[in-house]
A tleap script that builds the chain and sets N, CA, C and O, in Angstrom:
source leaprc.protein.ff14SB
mol = sequence {
  NMET ARG ILE THR VAL GLN LEU ALA PRO GLU
  LEU ILE GLU ALA PRO GLU VAL ALA ARG LEU
  ALA ASP GLU LEU GLY ILE SER LEU GLN ALA
  MET HIE PRO GLY THR SER ASP PRO ALA LEU
  ALA SER TYR PHE VAL VAL ASP VAL ALA ASP
  SER GLY ALA ALA GLN ASP ILE VAL SER ARG
  LEU ARG HIE SER PRO ALA VAL ARG ALA ALA
  TYR VAL LYS PRO HIE ASP ALA PRO CALA
}
set mol.1.N position { -126.397 82.961 195.105 }
set mol.1.CA position { -126.984 81.184 196.095 }
set mol.1.C position { -128.185 81.781 196.342 }
set mol.1.O position { -128.237 82.994 196.544 }
set mol.2.N position { -129.291 80.997 196.354 }
set mol.2.CA position { -130.185 81.226 197.330 }
set mol.2.C position { -130.626 80.340 198.469 }
set mol.2.O position { -130.956 79.155 198.432 }
set mol.3.N position { -130.554 81.240 199.571 }
set mol.3.CA position { -130.915 80.578 200.870 }
set mol.3.C position { -132.356 80.546 201.207 }
set mol.3.O position { -133.020 81.582 201.239 }
set mol.4.N position { -132.898 79.276 201.482 }
set mol.4.CA position { -134.538 79.283 201.682 }
set mol.4.C position { -134.087 79.119 203.088 }
set mol.4.O position { -133.123 78.492 203.529 }
set mol.5.N position { -135.207 79.984 203.836 }
set mol.5.CA position { -135.372 79.964 205.463 }
set mol.5.C position { -136.944 79.532 205.794 }
set mol.5.O position { -137.832 80.114 205.172 }
set mol.6.N position { -137.215 78.739 206.554 }
set mol.6.CA position { -138.664 78.700 207.342 }
set mol.6.C position { -138.854 79.299 208.921 }
set mol.6.O position { -138.512 78.712 209.947 }
set mol.7.N position { -139.256 80.133 208.862 }
set mol.7.CA position { -139.261 80.881 210.370 }
set mol.7.C position { -140.555 79.546 210.960 }
set mol.7.O position { -141.075 78.577 210.407 }
set mol.8.N position { -140.662 80.191 212.388 }
set mol.8.CA position { -141.809 79.847 213.079 }
set mol.8.C position { -142.841 80.625 212.912 }
set mol.8.O position { -142.874 81.774 213.352 }
set mol.9.N position { -143.482 80.254 212.471 }
set mol.9.CA position { -145.212 81.297 211.861 }
set mol.9.C position { -145.298 82.324 212.988 }
set mol.9.O position { -145.086 83.498 212.685 }
set mol.10.N position { -145.645 81.950 214.519 }
set mol.10.CA position { -145.701 82.805 215.579 }
set mol.10.C position { -145.024 83.754 215.844 }
set mol.10.O position { -145.419 84.643 216.599 }
set mol.11.N position { -143.502 83.751 215.092 }
set mol.11.CA position { -142.615 84.753 215.257 }
set mol.11.C position { -142.136 85.454 213.854 }
set mol.11.O position { -141.165 86.204 213.762 }
set mol.12.N position { -142.916 85.105 212.886 }
set mol.12.CA position { -142.621 85.728 211.510 }
set mol.12.C position { -142.784 87.421 211.845 }
set mol.12.O position { -142.106 88.151 211.123 }
set mol.13.N position { -143.346 87.855 212.534 }
set mol.13.CA position { -143.682 89.693 212.556 }
set mol.13.C position { -142.647 89.709 214.215 }
set mol.13.O position { -142.909 90.607 215.015 }
set mol.14.N position { -141.880 88.993 214.461 }
set mol.14.CA position { -141.417 89.032 215.872 }
set mol.14.C position { -140.204 90.488 215.201 }
set mol.14.O position { -139.772 90.630 214.057 }
set mol.15.N position { -139.943 91.404 216.513 }
set mol.15.CA position { -138.747 92.059 216.364 }
set mol.15.C position { -137.608 91.411 215.958 }
set mol.15.O position { -137.084 91.672 214.875 }
set mol.16.N position { -137.061 90.380 216.914 }
set mol.16.CA position { -136.115 89.456 216.568 }
set mol.16.C position { -135.803 88.987 215.551 }
set mol.16.O position { -134.607 88.740 215.394 }
set mol.17.N position { -136.571 88.744 214.681 }
set mol.17.CA position { -136.163 88.368 213.300 }
set mol.17.C position { -135.821 89.987 212.246 }
set mol.17.O position { -134.932 90.149 211.411 }
set mol.18.N position { -136.629 90.728 212.589 }
set mol.18.CA position { -136.239 92.007 211.974 }
set mol.18.C position { -135.046 92.558 212.056 }
set mol.18.O position { -134.509 93.306 211.239 }
set mol.19.N position { -134.423 91.957 213.617 }
set mol.19.CA position { -132.725 92.526 214.057 }
set mol.19.C position { -132.397 91.336 213.887 }
set mol.19.O position { -132.845 90.906 214.949 }
set mol.20.N position { -131.970 90.460 213.395 }
set mol.20.CA position { -131.504 89.295 212.826 }
set mol.20.C position { -131.148 89.835 211.282 }
set mol.20.O position { -130.017 90.185 210.945 }
set mol.21.N position { -132.008 89.837 210.637 }
set mol.21.CA position { -132.109 90.260 209.183 }
set mol.21.C position { -131.073 91.277 209.090 }
set mol.21.O position { -130.154 91.187 208.275 }
set mol.22.N position { -131.198 92.210 209.880 }
set mol.22.CA position { -130.279 93.527 209.898 }
set mol.22.C position { -129.228 93.664 210.069 }
set mol.22.O position { -128.517 94.369 209.353 }
set mol.23.N position { -128.658 92.739 211.520 }
set mol.23.CA position { -127.237 92.331 211.463 }
set mol.23.C position { -126.919 91.418 210.604 }
set mol.23.O position { -125.717 91.155 210.646 }
set mol.24.N position { -127.614 90.728 209.709 }
set mol.24.CA position { -126.546 89.719 208.910 }
set mol.24.C position { -126.823 90.448 207.490 }
set mol.24.O position { -126.532 89.831 206.466 }
set mol.25.N position { -127.323 91.615 207.414 }
set mol.25.CA position { -127.469 92.239 206.020 }
set mol.25.C position { -128.097 91.979 204.904 }
set mol.25.O position { -127.994 92.301 203.720 }
set mol.26.N position { -129.172 90.930 205.935 }
set mol.26.CA position { -129.925 90.453 204.624 }
set mol.26.C position { -131.398 91.069 204.144 }
set mol.26.O position { -131.575 92.281 204.274 }
set mol.27.N position { -132.355 90.313 203.641 }
set mol.27.CA position { -133.611 90.720 203.198 }
set mol.27.C position { -134.515 89.598 202.809 }
set mol.27.O position { -134.662 89.315 201.620 }
set mol.28.N position { -135.261 88.803 203.971 }
set mol.28.CA position { -136.186 87.968 203.681 }
set mol.28.C position { -137.198 88.397 202.831 }
set mol.28.O position { -137.773 89.471 203.007 }
set mol.29.N position { -137.460 87.619 201.906 }
set mol.29.CA position { -138.306 87.601 200.683 }
set mol.29.C position { -139.329 86.535 200.817 }
set mol.29.O position { -138.861 85.400 200.737 }
set mol.30.N position { -141.108 86.652 201.071 }
set mol.30.CA position { -141.509 85.674 200.933 }
set mol.30.C position { -141.443 85.102 199.897 }
set mol.30.O position { -141.401 85.655 198.798 }
set mol.31.N position { -141.421 83.694 200.141 }
set mol.31.CA position { -141.530 82.612 198.977 }
set mol.31.C position { -142.358 82.340 197.970 }
set mol.31.O position { -142.169 81.994 196.804 }
set mol.32.N position { -143.764 82.656 198.919 }
set mol.32.CA position { -145.256 82.732 198.623 }
set mol.32.C position { -145.982 83.634 198.804 }
set mol.32.O position { -147.045 83.519 199.413 }
set mol.33.N position { -145.447 84.955 198.195 }
set mol.33.CA position { -146.177 86.256 198.501 }
set mol.33.C position { -147.967 86.165 198.261 }
set mol.33.O position { -148.429 85.714 197.213 }
set mol.34.N position { -148.784 86.629 199.314 }
set mol.34.CA position { -150.013 86.726 199.291 }
set mol.34.C position { -150.584 85.501 199.997 }
set mol.34.O position { -151.773 85.646 200.278 }
set mol.35.N position { -150.240 84.745 200.230 }
set mol.35.CA position { -150.722 83.277 200.463 }
set mol.35.C position { -151.552 83.246 201.900 }
set mol.35.O position { -151.105 83.750 202.930 }
set mol.36.N position { -152.614 82.690 201.819 }
set mol.36.CA position { -153.203 82.519 202.816 }
set mol.36.C position { -152.961 81.469 203.770 }
set mol.36.O position { -153.470 81.459 204.890 }
set mol.37.N position { -152.051 80.435 203.251 }
set mol.37.CA position { -151.817 79.257 203.785 }
set mol.37.C position { -150.824 79.601 204.940 }
set mol.37.O position { -149.794 80.172 204.580 }
set mol.38.N position { -150.981 79.328 206.349 }
set mol.38.CA position { -149.917 79.897 207.529 }
set mol.38.C position { -148.456 79.036 207.350 }
set mol.38.O position { -147.412 79.635 207.606 }
set mol.39.N position { -148.417 77.830 206.972 }
set mol.39.CA position { -147.749 77.012 206.267 }
set mol.39.C position { -146.781 77.425 205.510 }
set mol.39.O position { -145.590 77.406 205.820 }
set mol.40.N position { -147.250 77.820 204.478 }
set mol.40.CA position { -146.771 78.696 202.944 }
set mol.40.C position { -146.075 79.965 203.437 }
set mol.40.O position { -145.036 80.470 203.010 }
set mol.41.N position { -146.877 80.371 204.432 }
set mol.41.CA position { -146.301 81.945 204.458 }
set mol.41.C position { -144.977 82.007 205.637 }
set mol.41.O position { -144.645 83.146 205.967 }
set mol.42.N position { -144.450 81.200 206.079 }
set mol.42.CA position { -143.769 80.500 207.236 }
set mol.42.C position { -142.300 80.776 205.989 }
set mol.42.O position { -141.288 81.354 206.388 }
set mol.43.N position { -142.386 80.389 204.866 }
set mol.43.CA position { -140.931 80.105 203.978 }
set mol.43.C position { -140.781 81.206 203.430 }
set mol.43.O position { -141.826 81.771 203.106 }
set mol.44.N position { -139.143 82.088 203.052 }
set mol.44.CA position { -138.902 83.141 202.644 }
set mol.44.C position { -137.559 82.525 201.934 }
set mol.44.O position { -136.957 81.488 202.217 }
set mol.45.N position { -137.294 83.468 200.954 }
set mol.45.CA position { -135.844 83.511 200.242 }
set mol.45.C position { -134.713 84.571 200.607 }
set mol.45.O position { -135.006 85.725 200.922 }
set mol.46.N position { -133.549 84.159 200.550 }
set mol.46.CA position { -132.660 85.312 200.562 }
set mol.46.C position { -131.746 84.726 199.613 }
set mol.46.O position { -131.408 83.542 199.593 }
set mol.47.N position { -131.199 86.053 198.470 }
set mol.47.CA position { -130.331 85.770 197.878 }
set mol.47.C position { -128.904 86.422 197.686 }
set mol.47.O position { -128.720 87.612 197.433 }
set mol.48.N position { -127.925 85.464 197.844 }
set mol.48.CA position { -126.534 86.095 198.387 }
set mol.48.C position { -125.552 85.790 196.947 }
set mol.48.O position { -125.641 84.779 196.251 }
set mol.49.N position { -124.815 86.697 196.773 }
set mol.49.CA position { -123.634 86.118 195.548 }
set mol.49.C position { -122.655 85.479 196.013 }
set mol.49.O position { -122.090 84.742 195.204 }
set mol.50.N position { -122.109 85.520 197.433 }
set mol.50.CA position { -121.040 84.989 197.849 }
set mol.50.C position { -121.436 83.445 198.349 }
set mol.50.O position { -122.408 83.362 199.100 }
set mol.51.N position { -120.954 82.596 198.091 }
set mol.51.CA position { -121.058 81.119 198.312 }
set mol.51.C position { -121.071 81.044 200.244 }
set mol.51.O position { -121.845 80.730 201.148 }
set mol.52.N position { -119.427 81.650 200.030 }
set mol.52.CA position { -119.011 81.656 201.906 }
set mol.52.C position { -119.586 82.512 202.392 }
set mol.52.O position { -119.705 82.346 203.606 }
set mol.53.N position { -120.263 83.871 201.815 }
set mol.53.CA position { -121.122 84.093 202.742 }
set mol.53.C position { -122.306 83.488 203.458 }
set mol.53.O position { -122.583 83.517 204.657 }
set mol.54.N position { -123.113 82.782 202.161 }
set mol.54.CA position { -124.367 82.590 202.579 }
set mol.54.C position { -123.810 81.438 203.546 }
set mol.54.O position { -123.678 81.857 204.696 }
set mol.55.N position { -123.577 80.574 203.437 }
set mol.55.CA position { -122.845 79.801 204.672 }
set mol.55.C position { -123.074 80.489 206.107 }
set mol.55.O position { -123.890 80.448 207.027 }
set mol.56.N position { -122.216 80.959 205.860 }
set mol.56.CA position { -122.281 81.692 207.564 }
set mol.56.C position { -123.611 82.641 207.515 }
set mol.56.O position { -123.810 83.289 208.543 }
set mol.57.N position { -124.367 82.770 206.650 }
set mol.57.CA position { -125.494 83.473 206.949 }
set mol.57.C position { -126.593 82.293 207.461 }
set mol.57.O position { -127.562 82.471 208.198 }
set mol.58.N position { -126.144 81.053 206.849 }
set mol.58.CA position { -127.400 79.790 207.265 }
set mol.58.C position { -126.882 79.859 208.656 }
set mol.58.O position { -127.568 80.288 209.583 }
set mol.59.N position { -125.658 79.429 208.790 }
set mol.59.CA position { -125.199 79.094 210.238 }
set mol.59.C position { -125.868 79.950 211.304 }
set mol.59.O position { -126.579 79.464 212.183 }
set mol.60.N position { -125.575 81.396 211.169 }
set mol.60.CA position { -126.400 82.388 212.055 }
set mol.60.C position { -127.801 81.933 212.396 }
set mol.60.O position { -128.368 81.702 213.463 }
set mol.61.N position { -128.173 81.882 211.104 }
set mol.61.CA position { -129.618 81.817 211.127 }
set mol.61.C position { -130.251 80.695 212.113 }
set mol.61.O position { -131.019 80.928 213.046 }
set mol.62.N position { -129.739 79.363 211.687 }
set mol.62.CA position { -129.982 78.035 211.895 }
set mol.62.C position { -129.724 78.240 213.916 }
set mol.62.O position { -130.159 77.366 214.665 }
set mol.63.N position { -129.137 79.232 214.356 }
set mol.63.CA position { -129.084 79.357 215.695 }
set mol.63.C position { -130.134 80.416 216.538 }
set mol.63.O position { -130.273 80.453 217.761 }
set mol.64.N position { -130.807 81.239 215.557 }
set mol.64.CA position { -132.393 81.579 216.366 }
set mol.64.C position { -133.324 80.663 216.511 }
set mol.64.O position { -133.493 79.673 215.800 }
set mol.65.N position { -133.983 81.021 217.517 }
set mol.65.CA position { -135.515 80.674 217.923 }
set mol.65.C position { -136.585 80.411 216.724 }
set mol.65.O position { -137.440 79.542 216.554 }
set mol.66.N position { -136.175 81.520 215.982 }
set mol.66.CA position { -137.105 81.747 215.190 }
set mol.66.C position { -137.296 81.078 213.780 }
set mol.66.O position { -138.186 81.062 212.930 }
set mol.67.N position { -136.092 80.554 213.923 }
set mol.67.CA position { -135.793 79.828 212.363 }
set mol.67.C position { -135.724 78.285 212.744 }
set mol.67.O position { -134.946 77.795 213.562 }
set mol.68.N position { -136.767 77.554 211.931 }
set mol.68.CA position { -137.149 76.216 212.347 }
set mol.68.C position { -136.012 75.637 211.057 }
set mol.68.O position { -135.488 74.528 211.162 }
set mol.69.N position { -135.777 76.418 210.043 }
set mol.69.CA position { -135.081 75.746 208.911 }
set mol.69.C position { -134.273 76.535 208.154 }
set mol.69.O position { -134.740 77.664 208.004 }
set mol.70.N position { -133.246 76.347 207.635 }
set mol.70.CA position { -132.136 77.357 207.039 }
set mol.70.C position { -131.306 76.650 205.659 }
set mol.70.O position { -130.222 76.364 206.168 }
set mol.71.N position { -131.260 76.391 204.789 }
set mol.71.CA position { -130.141 75.831 203.614 }
set mol.71.C position { -130.055 76.728 202.534 }
set mol.71.O position { -130.789 77.687 202.298 }
set mol.72.N position { -128.852 76.221 201.753 }
set mol.72.CA position { -128.195 76.808 200.813 }
set mol.72.C position { -128.834 76.288 199.256 }
set mol.72.O position { -128.919 75.084 199.012 }
set mol.73.N position { -129.082 76.895 198.676 }
set mol.73.CA position { -129.640 75.970 197.740 }
set mol.73.C position { -128.951 77.324 195.773 }
set mol.73.O position { -129.345 78.419 195.370 }
set mol.74.N position { -127.714 76.181 195.162 }
set mol.74.CA position { -127.331 77.162 193.985 }
set mol.74.C position { -128.560 77.711 193.244 }
set mol.74.O position { -129.521 76.942 193.286 }
set mol.75.N position { -128.721 78.647 192.699 }
set mol.75.CA position { -129.362 79.319 191.769 }
set mol.75.C position { -130.251 78.420 190.671 }
set mol.75.O position { -131.446 78.426 190.376 }
set mol.76.N position { -129.182 77.701 190.241 }
set mol.76.CA position { -129.372 76.650 189.140 }
set mol.76.C position { -129.700 75.263 189.445 }
set mol.76.O position { -129.727 74.395 188.572 }
set mol.77.N position { -129.968 75.027 190.769 }
set mol.77.CA position { -130.694 73.977 191.500 }
set mol.77.C position { -132.015 73.966 190.919 }
set mol.77.O position { -132.550 75.011 190.548 }
set mol.78.N position { -132.540 72.888 190.826 }
set mol.78.CA position { -134.382 72.810 190.447 }
set mol.78.C position { -135.071 73.320 191.641 }
set mol.78.O position { -134.368 73.421 192.647 }
set mol.79.N position { -136.384 73.683 191.737 }
set mol.79.CA position { -136.839 74.133 192.796 }
set mol.79.C position { -137.414 73.023 193.697 }
set mol.79.O position { -137.905 73.307 194.789 }
savepdb mol mol.pdb
quit
């Protein structure tokens, strides 16, 4: 499963984001690496093998003030 996450641009580098990722055991990967567009730079992806874990992670992410959006998309779904 792939989780797509949009962070608040002003909080991407905030310690809270790194702490949350550590607590959840995830690694946020830039969806558009190297972009200079601040809107595109706010999107990240996380790959998770277990759909139940993915739903838990999304639920916890959505409670963070640094997260604007988080949702699960199966690997075989169109981008």
